[in-house]
N, C-alpha and C positions, 0 to 999 in steps of 0.2 A: 470435528477437530477437538483436541483434548482439553477437557476441564481437569485441572489437577487438584482442585478443591471443589466442594459442592457449589452449585450455582447459587444457592441461597446466600453465600458470602457476598455476592454482588448486589445484594439488596441494600443499596446505599444511595445517598443523594449525590455523591461525587465519585467518579471512577477515573483512574489514571491509565493512560495508554502509553506504552513504550513504542515510539514511532519508527517505522522503517523508512519513510520518505518525508519526514518533517511535515510541513504544512499540507502537502497533498494527502497524507494519512489522516489529518484532521478533517479535510474536506470529505474524504471517503467515509469516515466515521459519522459525520453529520448527515451524509446521504443515506447510509445504511440504517442508522438508528432513528432517523426521522424526527418526529415531533417529541421524542423522549428527551432530546438535547435542548436545554434551555440557554446554556452559555458554555463557551469554551475558553480555557486559559492556556497559555504557553509558558509555564514557569521555568522551563528548561528546554534547550534545543532538542533534547531526546524525548521529552515527556510532555504530554498534554493532559490537562484535567478537564473532564467534561462534567458539567452540572446537569443532572438528569432527573427526570420525573417519570415514574411508572415505566422504567426500563424493563424490557423483557430480556432476561439474561441470555436466552437461546440466540437472540439476534447477534450477540458477540461472535458466534461461530462464523458468521458470514464475512468478517473482516479479513482482508488480505494484507493491508498496509500497516499492520501493527504486530509487534513481536510479543507483547504481553499485555494483559489486562488485569488490573487490581483495584479493589475499592480503596479509596483514600480514607483509611481508618484512624490515622494518627497524624497530628500536626504539632510540631515542636518549635518553640522559639529558639532553642539552642540544643546542642547535642546532650546537654545534661538534663533535658526535660524528662517528663514522666512517660515511660514506655510500658507501664503496667498493663494497660488495656490491650496493646498489641501483643505483648508476651502471653497474656491470658488467652487471646484468640489463637495464637500460633501453637501453644502447647496443647490445645484441645485436639489438634490434628497430628501431633507428634507421638512417637513411642520411643523406647530406648535405643532402637537401631536406626532411627530416621536420619536422613541427611538434611542439613539446613544451610541456607545461603542467604547473604544479604547482597543484593545487586545495587550498585550505586551509579547514578547518572548525573554527571557534572557536579560531583561532590569532592571536596578536597580530601586528600589521604588521611590527614589527622582526624577530620570529622568522621570519616568512614570508620576508622579504627575505634573511635570512642563509641559509636553506635553499635558496632559489632560486639564490643565488650559488654555493653549494657544489656543487649538482647540476650547474649549467651549467658551472662550472669543470671538473668531472669529465668531462663530455661533450666539452668542448673538448680536454682533455688526451688523450682517447681518439682524437683526430684528426678529430672531426666538427665542423669549424669553422663550417659554414653551417647547422647546425640552428637553426630559428627558434623563439624563445621567445615564446609567446602570453601576453599579460597581460590576462586577462579581468576584467570589472567585479566588484568584491567578492572578487577572488582565487579565484574558482570558475569553471571551465569547465563549463557545464551539459552534461548528457548529449547533447542535440541538437547542440551545438557540437562535442563530441568527435567525433561522426560526421561532421558537415559539414566540419570542418577536418582530418579524418583525423589527429587528434592522438594522440600518446602522452601520456596523462595520468597523473599520479601524485597520489594523495590524501595529505593529511597532517592530523593531528588530535592533540589532547592525549592522552597515554597513560601511565599509571603515573608521574606526576611528570616526564614527559618528553614524547616525541613518537613516534607511530606513523606509518609511511609504507608505501605499496605501490602498484604500478602498476594502473590501472584495466584490468580484463580484460573486463568486461561492462557494457553499458548497455541499457536497454529501448528499444523503438521508440516514443519519446515523440511523434514527429510524427503517427503514425497514431492514437494515443490522442487527441491534441488535435483532430484532424479529426473523430473520432467524437463528441467533446464539443461542438464548435462549429458543425458543419455540418448536424446533423440538422434536419429540416424543422419539427418541431413546436416551439412556444414553450418557452422555458426560463426558470426563475426564477433570482433572484440567489443562491439557496442550492442550486441543482441539484447533484446528485451528479456527480462527475467519473468518466470511464471508468476512470481509475487506481484510484480508491477502490472502484468497483464490482468491478473485477478482484480487488482485495485481499480484499474481503468474500467473493467466490466462492471464492477459495483457502481461506479459513477454513472454508468449507462442506465441504471435502474431497471434492469431486466428481470423477468420472471421465467421459470422453466416453461419451455414450449414456445417462447417468443423467438423472433429472428434477429440475429445480429449480423452486421456486414462489416468486414474489414476490406476496404478497397485498395489498400497497399499491404497485402497480407504477408509478403516476404516468405519466411520459412514456416509461418503458421502458428507462432506462439500464442497469439490472442485467440485464434480459432480452437487450438487444443484446450485452452482453459475454458472457453465457452462451451465446447462440446461436453466437457466434464461437468458442467452445470445444467445439462439437459436443455441447452439452447439449440435452435436450428441455426446452422452456420453457413454464411455465404462469404466467399473470399475472391478477391480479384488481385492480379498483379500484372504489370505490363511486360514482365519477363517470363517467358515460358519455363526457364530453368527453375525459377522461384516457385511457380505454380506446381511443378513436379515435386519440388522439395516439400512444399506445404502438404500436398496429398500424401507423400510418403510419411511425413511426421505424424499426421493425423491418424493414418492407418496404424502406425506403430503405437500411438497412445491408446488406441482402443483394441489392441491385441490382434490387429490384422483382419478383423471381421469386416465384411462388406455391409455398409450401412448407407441409408439415404438421408441421414440427418445433416449432411454437409454437401456443399457444392463449391468447388474451387476451380476457377477458370481464368484464362488470359483475358485482360481487358484494361481499358483506360478509365481511371477514376473520374476523369472530367466528363465522361459520357454515361454516367450512371443511369439517368432516366431512360436512355435507349437500351442499356444493358439489362435493366430491370423490367423493361417493357411496360413502364407506367406504374408498376406495383411499388409499394413502399415497405420499408423495414421498421422494426421497433426501435432499433438503435444502431448507430454507426460508431465503431471504436477502432482507432487506427493510428499508426505512426508513419507518416510519409518519409521523413528525414530528407532525402534528395540532396545530399551533400557529397562532394568528392571525398575520398579517403584522405585523412589528415595524419601525417607522420610527425608533426610538430605544431605548436601554436602558430597560427598565421598572424600577419599584420592585421590591425583593425580594418584598414581599407580593403584588404583581401577578404576578410570575413564579411564585411558589409556587402561586397559584390556577390559573394556566394549566397548570402541570405536573400539579397534582392532577386537573384535569379530563381531561387527555389520558391520565393513568395508568389511568383506568377502561377506556378502549378498549385500551390496551397490554396490560393484564393479562387482559382477556377474550380478546383476540386470541392472546396467548401460550398460554392454556389450549387454544384451538382448534388452534394449531400443534402443541402437545404430542401431541394426538390424531391428527395428520395426517402425522407424519414417521416414517420407518422406524426400527427399533430401533438401527440403526447410523448413523443420519443425524444432522445437526446443524441447529440453528436459529441463524442469525446475524441479530441485530436491532440497528439503530442507534437510540439515544435522543438527544434534544436536551439540550444544556447551555446554559442561558440566562445570559448575562452581564447583571448588573443595574447600575443607576446607583449602588448602594450599594457596589459593588466585590465583590459576592458572585457565586457560581455556583450555579445551581439546576438540578438534574437529577432524574430519577426512578429509583427502585430497582425492579428486576424480581426477583422471587423465584420460582425454579423448583422448589424441593425438593418442595413439596406437589403439583406437577404431574408428579412422576416425572422431573425433569430435574436435571442437575448442570452446573456450570460446566466448560467445556472447558479442560484443562491439558495442552498438548503437551509430552511429554518432561520433562527435569529442571528446566526453567525455570518458576517460579511467576508467575502474573499476577493482579493485583488488578483486579476488575471493578467498574464498567464501565471498559474500557480507553479512555483519552482519545486523541483524535487531536491531533497537533501540526502546526504550520505551516499551519493553515487560513486562507483568505482571507476567510471569512464574518465578519460584523461582530459581531452580538449573539447569534446562535445557533450554538454550536459542536456538535461531535458526540462521542459516546462509543459504544462497541460492547460488546454481550454476545454470547457464543457459548455455547450450551447443547447438551448431548447427553443422550439418555435414560440414566437410571441403569440399570446392569446388574441 
């Protein structure tokens, strides 16, 4: 996935990530980057700053839940602060015909305008008179546009009563992710999981190429498609034969229609995994059961509670089966629904793994409260939250 500046620019003690899913993206980053992460801050809803040590820049490529990655090169107490160091770094990668952008996250318009002027004045003073300033909608040049416009992008965000800035070094290949989400042949619902989220969940599973992942509520196969693209062996179950057929069709489409033995999708009940797997175990389980009726409006809180209580029976029975079906060093990543009610409440279910020999996954020094909610979802009345379990030693 694309590095838009040399990876050496990421040789820093602090890196900033523009988040796709809020706190869940931070959990993914801590999981993928591992012991390199010493501390994580959330100075803005859209941005997290990771304090790192001996970070291998290539590991950034693996992130699915972030839109951009930049070293935190500049800290300002105010917009009138010294931007000389940032300008010097930026101009070393610009020429007369370059495109430049400043992407702002949770920054007031007046502050944004002052920073734009200061940086642009510095670029002009360095002799680059024809560098083109891009003015994107909402003051953010999205990752796809960074690539399409070949822009040198700088991110800015509130930080410690001032501002943090840094040049965008990496963006994901969002175009191919969008194609996998929108062009697959089988029907898609309005709350279908995106390939970006599926990739984020797979990263939380801690899988390596050649290992086996199971999705026991596979639906149309989004998680399995992303897993197959990562050279994982894929097992899928669904209780509905029509969904099994859709998943098979979508996977075949994603690999160009070739016949391959790297996946197996069949009809089955997730609550009977030990029997379905004939006693064998998988390296990780990544799934979204959902199990809610279609909602055309926000329900009453009492109605939502009844729906969640009904689905909780299946969730808990399935979780018990999953606990018996994952390797001792494997993980279970499971998405739960969060229902928005007409009373202004949020109703979700609680999964308890202790009695099943499971503990909540906590990567490194950063503590996470479960379930971890997703931010910035476009779904209307049913949001998502995520549990990650691992067997207790």
